[in-house]
N, C-alpha and C positions, 0 to 999 in steps of 0.2 A: 528716127524713119525706117533704119535699119532694123532695128530692135523690135519695132511694131510689124513689120512683114516677117520679120521671122519669127513673130510669136503666132502671126496668121497662118502662117507656113506649119507650123508644128501642130497646132489645132487641126488643120484640113488632113493634116496625115494620120493624126491621131485617129478622128473619124472617119477616114478610110480603111484604117484598120481594123476598127470597130464593124464596119459595114462589110467588110470581107468575111470578119469570123462569124457575124450574125447569120449572113447566107450560108456560110460554110454549114452552120449547127441546124439550120433549116433542112438544108439537103440531108445532111446524116441522119437527123430524125427521120425525115421522109424516106431515106433509104432503108431504114430499120423498120419502116413501117411498109415493104415492098409488097406484102399480101394482102394489105387493104385494098379493097377497090376504088375507094374514093379518091385514092391517091395515085397518081399518075407520075413515077418518080424519074425526072431528068430536069438539067440545067436550064432547056429549053422551054419547058413545062412549068415549072415552077413559077414562072411570072408572067405567063401567056395568058392574053385574053380571056381563053378558053377556062381557066383554072378557076373553079367558085370561090377558091380562098383566096385569091392573089391579091384583092385589096386589103383583107384581112392582115396578110403576112408585110407588105408595104407598109402599114400603117403600126404595125408591131415594129418594123424596124426604127421608122420615125418617131415612136414614144422611147424606146431603149435610149436612141440618140439625144432624145430631147432631156431625160432624166440623166442621162451619164453628165450632160453639159450644166444640168442645176446643182449637181451633186460636186462639182468641180474636176471632174474625171479626164478633162480636157485641157487640164494644167499641169504642169511638172512642179510637184509639190517634194523639194529635197527632204525637207524636216518631215515628213509624213510617213510614218511607216506602213508598210505592205501588209497587214492587216486591216488597218484603217480602211485602206483604200480598197480593199477586196470587200470590207463590210459595205463600202457606199456602192459597189458593184450589184452587191445582194440585193440592197433595198432598191437600187434604182431599176433592177431586172424584176423583182417581183411587184414594183408598183406598177410598172408597165405591163407584166402578164395579167394582172388582176383588171385593169382597164380593159384591155383585149379582152376579157371573159365577160366582162360587161359589156361590152358592146357587141360580141357574138351574140348575147343572150337578147339587147334592146333589137338588135336588126335581124334575129330570129334567123341566126344562120344553122342549117343543118347538116349534120353528117359531121362534123367538124370532130376527132375524138378528143376526149380530155388529157389522154395520154400523152397525147401529141404535145398539148400545151405544157404539159408538165414536162417531159422531156425537153422541150425547145429551152424552158426556162433555165434548167440544170445545165444544159450542155453550153447555152449564150454565160451563162455566170460562170461556168469552166473556163472557155475559150478568152472572154474578156477581163477574167483576173489573171490567167496564165500569161498572157502576153505583157500585162502591167507589172507581173513580177520581173520578166524577162528586160521591158523596159528600165525598170529601177536598178537592177543589177548592171546594166550596160550603162546608163547615164551616171551611175553611182564610179564606176570606174572610169569612164570619159573624165568627172568632174574631178576625181583624187589624183589625175593624172595632168592637171592644169586646164584643162576645159571649162570655159566660161566660169571662171572664180570671180568672186567679189573682195574688195580691199573693203576691209573691217574696221570700226573704231569703236573701242569699248570706254565708255564713261564711267570713271571709278574704277580706282587700282585695289579695292578692300577685297575682303574676304568671298564676296560675292562675284566681283570682278573676275577674281583668280579661277573659281570655280568655272565660269561661264568660260573662260580661257581654256582649260584644262578639258573642258567637255566638247568645245568646238574642235580642238588639235585631235580630239580621240576620233572623230568623225569626219576624216577627209573629204567623204562622199557628200558633205555638206553644200563644198567649195567655197569657204569663208577662209581668207588669208585676214588673220591679225596684224594689221599693221603696227598697232601700239593703243596705249591707253591716253585719256585724260584725266588729272586729279588735280585739285586745288591743295591738296594737304601732302603728296607723295611726290618723291622724284625718284630718280634710277630706273631700275627695271622692277615687273610684276611678272613673276613667271618667267624668265628670261625673255619677257616681251619689255620693249623700250617705254617709259612713259614720256609722250611727246611735249605734255604742256598742260597748261591750264584750261578751266573751261571755257575763258575769253579767249582762248588761241584756236577755236573751233574752226573758225570761219578761213583761216590760215590754215592748217593742217588738212583741210579738206580737200583744198587745192594741192597743196604740196604731196600728198599720200596719194591721190586720185580716188579718195572714200568715195564708196557708193553704199554702204549701210552702217547704220550706227546702233550700238545696244546699250543702254542706259538702266546701270545696276545701282546707283545712287540715287536720293531724293534731295537735289538740292532747293534752295529755297526758289517762291513761288516764280519771282521776276526772273532768275537765272533758267530755271524751268521753260519756262516760258520763251526767251530769248535761245534757247538749244532748238526748242522746236519750230520758230519761227526762220531760223538760220538753216535747219536742215530744209522746210520748207522751198526757202529760196533756192536751194542748189537742186531741189528735186529728188532728194534722198528718202531711202524707207528708216523711219526710228521704229525699234523696237525696246520694248521696256521690260523689263525684270518686275514682275509685280514683287510689292513688299509684302514681305513674310510668307513668301513661297515655303521656306525649309519648314516651317512649322505644320503643315498642311499635308496630309495623307491621300487627298486625292486631287484630280484635277479640279481647274476653276472653272467655273459655268459662266459663259457671257451671253448676254441677250440686251435687249432694249427696254425702255418704258420711255414711249414715245420716240424723241430723238436724242434722250440719253443714253450713252453707253453704260451698262452695268457690269461689274465684274466681281461674281459672288464669290467669296470665300466660304467654302460649307466641307467640312470633314463628313457630314453624315448623308451627304447627296448621294441618292440611289442611281449609281450608275449601272452599265450595261454589266461588267462584273460583279455586282453584288446582286441583280437578278439572277444570274446565272449560279450564283454560290446559292442563292435561296431555292432554285430550282433542284441544284445536287442535293441539297439538303431534304427536299421533299421527297424525292424518288429514292434515297438510300434509307431513310428512316422510314417508308413504306415498306420496302425490302427488311429492313431489319425486324419492324412488328409482325410482319407476316412469320418471319422464321422465328422469331422468339415469343410465339403467343403460346406455346406448350410450357413453354417457361414462365411465364407470367401465369397460368394457371397454377403450376403446383407451386408458385412460390406465395400464392394468394392461400392457397388452403394451409401453408405451414403457418403463414403470419396468422390467419383466424383460430389456428390449434393450440400457437404458442400463447397468445393475450388475448384478453378482450378488447375489442376496438375496431376500428375500420382496417379497411386493407389499404388505402391511400392516405397519404399525408400529404395536405397543401398548404404551402408557405407563402405568404406574398412577398414578392422580389420586386427591385426595380430592371426592368427591361430596356431596350433600346429608345434613347431619347427620353428617358424618364417615365417610360409607360409602365405602372403597375400591372403586373399579371400572376396569377397562381401558378407556381411551380410546383409540380405534381413528385410525389417518390413514393415508393413503397415505406409502410410507418415502420420503424427501427423501434422506436421507444413506447413507454407506457402511455397511457391515454393522454393523463394529466403532465405529460413533459412540461408543456409551455409554461403552465402554474408551477413548477419546480422550480424554473430557470432561475429566479433571485435569489434561492436558498443557496445556489451554487457559484454564483457571479465570482466572488474570491478566489475561485479556484481554477480561473482560465489558467491555461497553458500555453497558449500563442498570444501574439501580441496583434495591435490593429483591432477592428472592430469584430472581427471573427471569435465565438468560443467554442473552444475545445477542448476535452480533457479525456485523457487514454481510458481511465475504467470510469465512464459514466454512469451513475446508479440507475439513470431514466432507462437505460439501454436492455433491451428484450434479449431472451437467448437468439433466438433466431435472426435477431437486430445487428448484433454482435457478428454474427456469420455474412449478413447483408453487407454490414458495411466495410468488413474487411474485403470484400471483391467486389466492392462497389455495386454492390446487385440492386441496391436501394434507388440507385440514381436511373435505372431501367424507365421507368413511367415517363422521364422526360422525352421519349420520343415522340409522346402524345403534344408537348409543349412543342415540338419542332415541327410537326404535322400542322399544328395551327399559326404557325408563325411567329411564336412567341420568341423561341430560342433556336441556336443553329448547333452543329453536330458538334463545331469549333467555335470558340469565342472565350472572354473574358468570363469567369463563373460570377453568377449573381448572386447578389448579399441579401440578406433579410432585411426589409425594411427598418424595422426598429433598429438594427445596430446600425445600420449606415446613418441616420439621422442625428444619432447620437455623437459622431465620431466629426474628423474635418472634412470636406468636400474633397481632396485630393483625388479619391476615386470615382469622381462623377466623368472623368475623362474617358472613365472605359465603358459609358453608358452612350458613345456613340454607333455603337455596332449592336446588332443581338447579342445578348449573352450565350453562352456554350455548354453542351454537357462534359465536355473535354477542354484543355488547352496548355499553354506552357506549365503553367502552374502544376497541374494535374502530373504531368511527365516529368518533372523534375524536382519531385519529394513532397506535393500535398502539403498536408496539415505540418509537414517538419520543417517546412519554408517561410522565411520570416516575411512578414506584410509587406514592409519595403521591397524585398524581393517579387514579392506576388503583384506589387503595382507595377514597377517596372517591366516585369515579363510580359503584363497584359499590355502595357500602353507601347511595348516594343512591337508587340503582336499586331496590333492596329495599326500601326504606321508602315510596317513592313507585309502585309498582309500578301499573299498569292494561293494558288490552289495547291501548288508543291507544298508549300508550308503547312496547308489543312490536311494534306493527306499524309505528309510525315508525323504530325501529331497524332493524327487517327491510328497508324500503326505503331508509334510508340506507346499507346496507350491501352494495348492488351497485355504486354509483357508486363507494364507496371501495374496493371490490374491483378493481374496473377499473381505476382509478389506481395502485394496487399501492402508494400511498403508506405508509411505517412498515413494509412487508413486507419481512422477514428472517430 
């Protein structure tokens, strides 16, 4: 009863703080519009019956509170990072603002400036995000110093259980106090935390150690697993399960329902917010690059046409994201019948794996040798980035004919868009073994971040200028 009262009190306080900041946001925006005749700026008139926009403001407050509630913003999520909570605030405020715009249009409210709508949304988002960041800091400090901590039990003292214990101990703001492990195969200690007994001892350990939360990191046989859940349910305890195979995934899991059945999706190719943002950055940078390099494109096109017979561009069929086939564009650096001559040179290949490279390829034209040395032949792939076939940074796409004739280890690289440059390019290019290439590409996929992309882009320029490994 006390915990429910405390939870209700916390929600009430959070709502009151939101209301105060939303009203303050309205007042500050109206104050900034003091020269607008339609608004009389004072606390008394803001919600007076004479104000023509009074009902609109009140409805706006109710909508923001409603969407904040539905987005879980009136709960204290210790595990949720600040950026996710701010993102929920942004979504909630945007939806409520759009609804107010629609309502104002349907009710034919006249004289309400659009600038006030926009400024209100921005200021509400700022204040509602700011106080939640401060709340996170204060709650984290209190919890780290022992306030409202939870006694925790970990089922499974193996590698995953030990990793979980380390992660919990590194984050005292979670308020999880590990009392011990349960494991049928181990005794003694794990990460200096005692192994309290076997899985059958769960009921006894719960009462003896005053356990409030249980983490399951192993997958016992069906009956034992059901027994664990039933025991926890009888004691009214929260049970959290570490998904099996989580260490092999490079993206978040997706949870949804099919009817009443909950589904947990394992997907390395799920398009999340970060990947959409990466696509937007790729589009903007490649568009800027194309405008800056347009004179270079024209000059190189003229030189290619003057040097040898054939088209300016060469199209190569490649595998892209999820195995989708696309045409990768390059400036032509070889004679027009280069593909027909390839079988005659196969035995002279100087690199391992499915890639064919020789330092003195007789098919390369004079201008082509210059283009390849400084990777200028790759510039037209900016068009592929604009189309969405490729990214600025990512695993290098292989020709279809070469990929299909080799083992399929490299298919792991097809989980994301291929790139113009990548770790392979900045660490030796053609001088690197195929196994190293695969290792770096898969490492990139699992450890991707914007900082890593920017690092690779900045490192690419000096590598290109030196021309090392380019042939």
